[in-house]
C-alpha positions in Angstrom: 167.2 -28.1 -27.1 168.4 -31.8 -27.0 171.3 -32.9 -29.0 170.8 -36.2 -30.9 173.2 -36.2 -33.9 176.6 -34.8 -32.9 178.5 -31.6 -33.2 178.7 -29.4 -36.3 181.1 -26.5 -37.0 179.8 -24.1 -39.6 182.3 -21.7 -41.2 180.6 -18.4 -42.0 177.7 -16.4 -40.6 176.2 -15.0 -43.8 173.0 -15.8 -45.6 173.9 -19.5 -45.9 175.6 -20.0 -42.5 172.7 -18.6 -40.4 169.9 -20.6 -42.0 172.1 -23.8 -42.0 172.8 -23.2 -38.3 169.1 -22.8 -37.4 168.0 -25.9 -39.4 170.8 -28.2 -38.0 170.2 -26.9 -34.5 166.5 -27.5 -34.8 167.1 -31.0 -36.1 169.1 -31.9 -33.0 172.7 -31.1 -33.8 175.1 -29.2 -31.5 176.1 -26.2 -33.7 178.9 -23.7 -33.5 179.2 -21.0 -36.1 182.6 -19.4 -36.6 182.8 -16.0 -38.4 186.0 -14.0 -38.9 184.2 -10.7 -39.1 183.0 -8.9 -35.9 179.4 -9.1 -37.2 177.1 -11.4 -39.1 176.1 -10.8 -42.7 178.9 -12.1 -45.0 179.0 -9.9 -48.1 176.4 -7.6 -46.4 178.6 -6.8 -43.4 179.3 -3.1 -42.9 183.0 -3.6 -43.5 182.3 -5.0 -47.0 179.2 -3.1 -48.3 180.0 -0.3 -50.7 177.8 2.8 -51.1 174.4 2.2 -52.6 174.6 -1.6 -52.4 171.2 -3.3 -52.8 170.0 -6.8 -53.3 169.7 -8.1 -56.9 166.3 -9.6 -55.9 163.2 -8.1 -54.6 162.3 -8.8 -51.0 159.7 -11.4 -52.0 162.5 -13.6 -53.5 165.4 -12.6 -51.2 163.9 -13.9 -48.0 163.9 -17.0 -45.8 160.7 -19.0 -46.0 159.4 -18.3 -42.5 160.9 -14.8 -41.7 159.4 -11.8 -43.5 161.0 -8.4 -44.0 160.1 -5.5 -41.9 157.4 -3.5 -43.6 159.7 -0.5 -43.8 162.2 -2.3 -46.0 162.6 -1.2 -49.6 161.3 -3.4 -52.4 165.0 -4.0 -53.2 166.5 -3.8 -49.8 169.7 -1.9 -49.0 172.8 -3.5 -47.4 171.8 -1.9 -44.1 168.3 -3.3 -44.3 169.7 -6.8 -45.1 171.9 -6.5 -42.0 168.8 -5.6 -39.9 166.9 -8.5 -41.4 169.6 -11.0 -40.6 169.9 -9.6 -37.1 166.2 -10.0 -36.5 166.5 -13.6 -37.8 169.2 -14.3 -35.3 167.2 -12.7 -32.5 163.9 -14.4 -33.3 165.4 -17.9 -33.6 167.9 -17.5 -30.7 171.0 -18.1 -32.7 173.2 -15.7 -30.9 174.7 -18.3 -28.5 175.8 -20.4 -31.5 178.0 -17.6 -32.9 181.7 -17.0 -32.4 182.4 -13.7 -34.1 185.8 -12.1 -34.8 187.2 -15.7 -35.0 189.0 -17.0 -38.0 189.2 -20.7 -39.0 192.9 -21.5 -39.6 192.8 -25.2 -40.3 190.3 -28.1 -40.5 191.7 -31.6 -40.6 190.6 -35.1 -40.0 191.0 -36.9 -36.7 190.0 -40.3 -35.3 186.4 -39.3 -34.6 185.6 -36.6 -37.2 187.4 -33.3 -37.5 189.6 -30.9 -35.6 189.0 -27.2 -36.2 191.8 -24.8 -35.3 190.8 -21.1 -35.1 191.9 -17.9 -33.6 189.6 -15.5 -31.8 189.8 -12.4 -29.5 191.0 -14.6 -26.6 193.6 -16.5 -28.6 193.8 -20.0 -30.2 190.8 -22.3 -30.2 190.6 -26.0 -30.9 187.2 -27.7 -31.5 186.5 -31.4 -32.1 183.4 -32.0 -34.2 181.6 -34.7 -36.2 180.8 -32.6 -39.2 182.0 -29.4 -40.9 179.9 -27.2 -43.1 181.7 -24.5 -45.1 179.3 -21.5 -45.7 182.0 -19.0 -46.6 180.3 -18.5 -49.9 181.4 -17.4 -53.4 182.6 -14.0 -52.3 185.4 -14.8 -49.8 188.5 -13.1 -51.0 188.7 -10.0 -53.3 190.5 -10.6 -56.6 193.0 -7.8 -57.1 194.9 -7.5 -60.4 198.5 -6.6 -60.4 199.2 -3.6 -62.6 202.6 -2.9 -64.2 204.0 0.2 -62.6 201.8 0.0 -59.6 204.6 1.1 -57.3 204.9 4.4 -59.2 201.2 5.2 -59.0 200.6 8.3 -56.9 196.9 7.5 -56.2 195.2 4.6 -54.4 194.2 1.2 -55.8 191.3 -0.4 -54.0 188.9 -3.3 -54.4 185.2 -2.2 -54.8 184.3 -4.1 -51.6 186.6 -1.8 -49.5 185.2 1.5 -50.7 182.6 1.7 -48.0 182.5 5.4 -47.4 181.5 7.9 -50.2 183.8 10.4 -48.6 186.7 8.5 -50.0 185.6 9.6 -53.5 184.9 13.2 -52.9 186.5 15.5 -55.5 188.5 12.5 -56.8 189.1 11.3 -60.4 188.0 7.7 -60.2 188.8 4.9 -62.7 186.7 1.8 -62.3 187.9 -1.5 -63.8 185.3 -4.0 -64.7 181.8 -4.3 -66.2 179.8 -6.4 -63.8 177.1 -5.1 -61.4 179.7 -4.0 -58.8 181.6 -2.1 -61.4 178.5 -0.3 -62.7 177.6 0.5 -59.1 181.1 1.8 -58.4 181.0 4.0 -61.5 177.6 5.3 -60.4 178.7 6.5 -57.0 182.0 7.8 -58.4 179.9 9.9 -60.8 177.7 11.1 -57.9 180.5 11.8 -55.3 183.7 12.2 -57.3 185.1 14.7 -59.7 185.1 12.3 -62.7 184.0 8.7 -63.3 185.7 6.5 -65.9 184.7 2.9 -66.5 187.3 0.7 -68.2 186.2 -2.7 -69.3 187.1 -5.4 -71.8 183.5 -6.4 -72.6 180.1 -5.3 -71.3 177.7 -7.7 -69.6 174.0 -8.0 -69.7 172.1 -6.1 -66.9 168.5 -6.2 -66.0 166.1 -3.4 -65.0 164.7 -3.7 -61.5 161.2 -3.2 -62.7 159.1 -4.1 -65.7 156.4 -1.8 -67.1 153.6 -1.6 -64.6 156.0 -1.6 -61.7 156.4 -5.4 -61.5 159.8 -6.4 -60.1 161.6 -8.2 -62.9 162.6 -11.2 -60.8 158.9 -11.9 -60.3 158.9 -12.7 -64.0 162.3 -14.3 -64.4 162.0 -16.7 -61.5 159.5 -19.3 -62.7 159.2 -22.8 -64.2 158.2 -21.5 -67.6 161.1 -19.1 -68.1 163.5 -21.8 -66.9 162.3 -24.2 -69.6 163.8 -21.8 -72.2 167.4 -22.4 -70.9 169.1 -25.7 -71.4 170.0 -28.0 -68.5 171.8 -31.3 -68.3 168.5 -33.1 -67.4 165.5 -32.3 -69.6 161.9 -33.3 -69.5 159.8 -34.0 -72.6 158.8 -30.4 -73.2 162.4 -29.2 -72.7 163.7 -31.8 -75.1 161.4 -30.4 -77.7 162.4 -26.8 -76.9 166.1 -27.5 -77.1 165.7 -29.8 -80.1 163.2 -29.5 -82.9 161.6 -26.4 -81.4 164.9 -24.6 -80.7 163.7 -21.5 -82.6 161.2 -20.8 -79.7 163.9 -20.2 -77.0 165.9 -18.3 -79.6 163.0 -15.9 -80.3 162.2 -15.7 -76.6 165.6 -14.6 -75.5 166.1 -12.2 -78.4 162.9 -10.6 -77.3 164.0 -10.4 -73.7 167.4 -9.0 -74.6 165.8 -6.3 -76.8 163.2 -5.5 -74.1 165.8 -5.1 -71.3 168.1 -3.1 -73.6 165.2 -0.8 -74.4 164.0 -0.4 -70.9 167.5 0.4 -69.6 168.3 2.6 -72.7 171.7 1.1 -72.9 174.4 3.3 -74.5 175.9 1.5 -77.5 179.2 1.0 -75.8 177.5 -1.0 -73.1 175.5 -3.4 -75.3 176.9 -6.9 -74.9 178.3 -8.9 -77.8 176.6 -12.1 -76.9 172.8 -12.7 -76.9 171.1 -12.4 -73.5 170.8 -16.2 -72.9 174.6 -16.6 -73.3 175.4 -14.0 -70.8 172.9 -14.8 -68.1 175.6 -16.0 -65.6 176.8 -12.4 -65.2 173.4 -10.7 -64.8 172.9 -7.9 -62.4 170.1 -5.5 -61.5 171.0 -1.8 -62.1 169.1 1.5 -62.4 171.1 4.7 -62.2 174.2 3.8 -64.1 172.8 4.0 -67.6 171.1 7.4 -67.1 174.3 8.8 -65.7 176.3 7.4 -68.6 173.8 8.9 -71.2 174.2 12.2 -69.4 177.9 12.1 -69.9 178.8 11.7 -66.3 180.5 8.4 -66.8 183.2 7.9 -69.5 183.0 4.4 -70.9 186.2 3.0 -72.4 186.2 -0.5 -73.9 189.9 -1.1 -73.3 192.3 -2.8 -70.9 194.6 -1.4 -68.2 198.1 -2.0 -69.4 200.0 -0.1 -66.6 199.9 2.6 -64.0 202.3 5.6 -64.4 202.4 8.4 -61.9 198.9 9.8 -61.7 197.7 8.1 -64.9 196.2 4.9 -65.9 197.7 3.7 -69.2 195.4 1.7 -71.4 196.3 -1.0 -74.0 195.1 1.4 -76.7 197.7 3.9 -75.6 195.1 6.3 -74.1 196.0 7.7 -70.7 193.5 8.6 -68.0 194.4 10.8 -65.0 193.2 9.2 -61.8 193.3 9.7 -58.0 191.7 6.3 -57.3 191.5 3.1 -59.2 188.6 0.9 -58.1 189.0 -2.8 -59.1 185.5 -4.3 -59.4 187.2 -7.6 -60.4 185.3 -10.1 -58.4 186.1 -12.6 -55.6 187.3 -16.1 -55.2 186.7 -18.8 -52.7 189.4 -19.4 -50.1 189.6 -23.0 -48.9 193.2 -22.9 -47.7 192.1 -23.6 -44.2 191.1 -27.1 -45.2 193.8 -29.8 -44.9 195.1 -30.6 -48.4 193.3 -34.0 -48.6 190.0 -32.3 -47.6 190.5 -29.5 -50.1 191.2 -32.1 -52.9 188.0 -34.0 -51.9 185.9 -30.8 -52.3 187.7 -29.3 -55.3 190.0 -31.7 -57.0 192.3 -29.8 -59.3 190.6 -26.6 -58.2 187.3 -27.6 -59.8 184.5 -28.1 -57.3 183.0 -31.6 -57.3 180.0 -31.6 -55.0 177.0 -33.8 -55.2 173.9 -31.6 -55.4 176.4 -28.7 -55.1 176.7 -29.6 -51.4 178.5 -32.8 -50.5 181.8 -34.4 -51.4 181.2 -38.1 -52.4 184.5 -39.1 -50.7 184.0 -36.9 -47.5 180.3 -37.1 -46.7 180.8 -35.4 -43.3 182.2 -32.3 -45.0 179.7 -30.1 -46.8 179.5 -26.7 -48.6 176.4 -24.6 -48.7 176.2 -21.3 -50.6 179.0 -21.9 -53.0 176.9 -22.4 -56.1 175.4 -19.0 -56.9 171.7 -18.9 -57.8 169.1 -16.4 -58.6 167.5 -16.9 -55.2 170.4 -17.7 -52.8 168.3 -17.6 -49.6 166.0 -20.3 -51.0 168.8 -22.6 -52.3 170.7 -22.3 -49.1 167.7 -23.1 -47.0 166.7 -26.1 -49.0 170.3 -27.3 -49.1 170.4 -27.1 -45.3 167.2 -29.2 -45.0 168.8 -31.8 -47.4 172.0 -31.8 -45.5 170.3 -32.2 -42.1 168.7 -35.4 -43.4 172.0 -36.7 -44.8 173.9 -36.0 -41.5 171.0 -37.6 -39.5 171.1 -40.7 -41.6 167.5 -40.1 -42.8 168.5 -39.8 -46.5 170.5 -42.6 -48.1 172.9 -41.3 -50.7 173.7 -43.0 -54.0 176.9 -44.9 -54.2 180.2 -42.9 -54.6 180.4 -44.0 -58.2 176.8 -42.8 -58.9 177.4 -39.4 -57.2 180.6 -39.0 -59.1 178.9 -39.7 -62.4 176.2 -37.2 -61.6 178.8 -34.6 -60.8 180.7 -35.2 -64.0 177.5 -34.8 -66.0 176.8 -31.5 -64.4 180.4 -30.4 -64.9 180.4 -31.3 -68.6 177.2 -29.2 -69.1 178.7 -26.3 -67.1 181.9 -26.4 -69.2 179.9 -26.2 -72.4 177.2 -23.7 -71.2 179.3 -21.4 -69.0 183.0 -21.7 -70.1 183.8 -18.5 -68.1 183.0 -20.5 -64.9 185.9 -23.0 -64.7 185.4 -23.7 -61.0 182.6 -26.2 -61.9 179.6 -24.9 -59.9 176.6 -22.8 -60.8 172.8 -23.0 -60.2 171.9 -19.6 -61.6 168.5 -19.5 -63.2 168.2 -23.3 -63.0 166.6 -22.9 -59.6 163.6 -25.2 -59.9 165.5 -28.1 -61.2 168.0 -27.9 -58.4 165.4 -27.6 -55.7 163.2 -30.3 -57.3 166.2 -32.7 -57.0 166.7 -31.9 -53.3 163.0 -32.4 -52.5 162.8 -35.6 -54.5 165.8 -36.9 -52.5 164.0 -36.0 -49.3 160.8 -37.7 -50.4 158.9 -34.4 -50.5 156.5 -33.1 -53.2 158.0 -30.9 -55.9 154.7 -29.4 -56.9 154.1 -26.6 -54.4 150.9 -24.9 -55.5 147.3 -25.9 -55.9 147.0 -25.5 -59.6 149.1 -26.0 -62.7 148.9 -22.4 -63.8 150.4 -20.9 -60.6 152.9 -23.7 -60.4 154.3 -22.9 -63.8 153.5 -19.2 -64.4 153.7 -17.9 -60.8 156.8 -16.5 -59.2 159.1 -19.3 -57.9 159.8 -17.8 -54.5 160.5 -18.9 -50.9 156.9 -18.6 -49.9 156.2 -21.9 -51.7 158.4 -23.7 -49.2 157.3 -22.5 -45.8 156.0 -26.0 -44.9 159.1 -28.0 -45.9 160.2 -28.3 -42.2 156.8 -29.5 -41.2 156.6 -31.9 -44.1 160.0 -33.3 -43.2 158.8 -33.9 -39.6 155.7 -35.6 -40.9 157.4 -37.9 -43.2 160.6 -38.6 -41.2 161.6 -42.2 -41.5 164.5 -44.2 -40.0 167.0 -45.1 -42.7 170.4 -46.8 -42.5 173.0 -44.1 -42.0 175.4 -43.9 -44.9 177.9 -42.2 -42.6 178.5 -45.1 -40.2 
């Protein structure tokens, strides 16, 4: 394939990195993908997938636009099935030659022509010169591990949930799981199934969602849609939304109270696991679960709303003074991004003061050759990554003229102010979440493509907002391609 637009180094070969590589390669860029793991997959890699891990989304919404799942895959695919899916994507679109696996990026810095990337692989040090860098390392780069007082005296093991990849590690063990998100509930579930005892210690519970609604409908087929999005506030509102979040605010209030009650009833949540906040205020921590609540009701998981104060011998000491005997402490305490490989000035351009400042959640206004895709989590990450890659390809190719730096900075600030008010627990300054259609509409509008993707208004607003709607975006881009002044020259 001919190269027209220069060389791109992509960091990460997960969901975002693979689709970005394919789109940029097909658009005429010389692409190299660097992945520190010995396999593709990112969070789905075998080295990071804990027992029972499945997608939060059904396969109809966790899919690339033009590459369907194997018919044998589960409705909510397992980690192994996701790995097979990504492997088939690489094979079908001949991405294998672009990949450098078992290779870690150590440093990215500016040079006279673009960037110099320093990495280390199986054969030693590597230096690459490139015109563009795209960071696709994602939101789950480095496990966050709390430091417990008395940890050196603990006779058991302390592990992050992402490292417990073999159920045999838990056999006949007394397991304490710290956390209350989806990974914590999953960990407590397989501790109850494989271990001697499972105890969940958490400060506050989070809202969870059943995988299916009555009638066997996957829940995400209902929640991913333009209508449901109208009931959550955004920093840009249309006329209907201004009414719903102004004079008609009682309607979203009633809607989300009904949804919260419905999900609580369907899951049969034990009282200890019912969140304090209403459903709409906790939607940034949602996860899809099934087995945990039935095991908890059966008494196979002890639920303690408390805090770990210390470790002492073979016991976990809680802030309340209660002691729990444990052989293993599993910390389901999340992840953080790791941008230490970026030179300080590049890191400051992407995340000044540690708070991400990216136009369209992709591009730094002051470093328009350095991009991030997959950092802003959404309820359909395959779709947001793919549409972001199309948008970025047009920017890098000079086919999309960006606003001025001041205009982009003002837009970023508006989004950050909204995020700070709506999701104070996300200080990093990025989040798409359920605001999927607004984000993708903005990208399509920038690219000069239609935002309405179906033939009638009913399916557009009431149908599932999934990747299938966007199968023709690449063809539409080719059909409408125009020559624009490059903003990168």
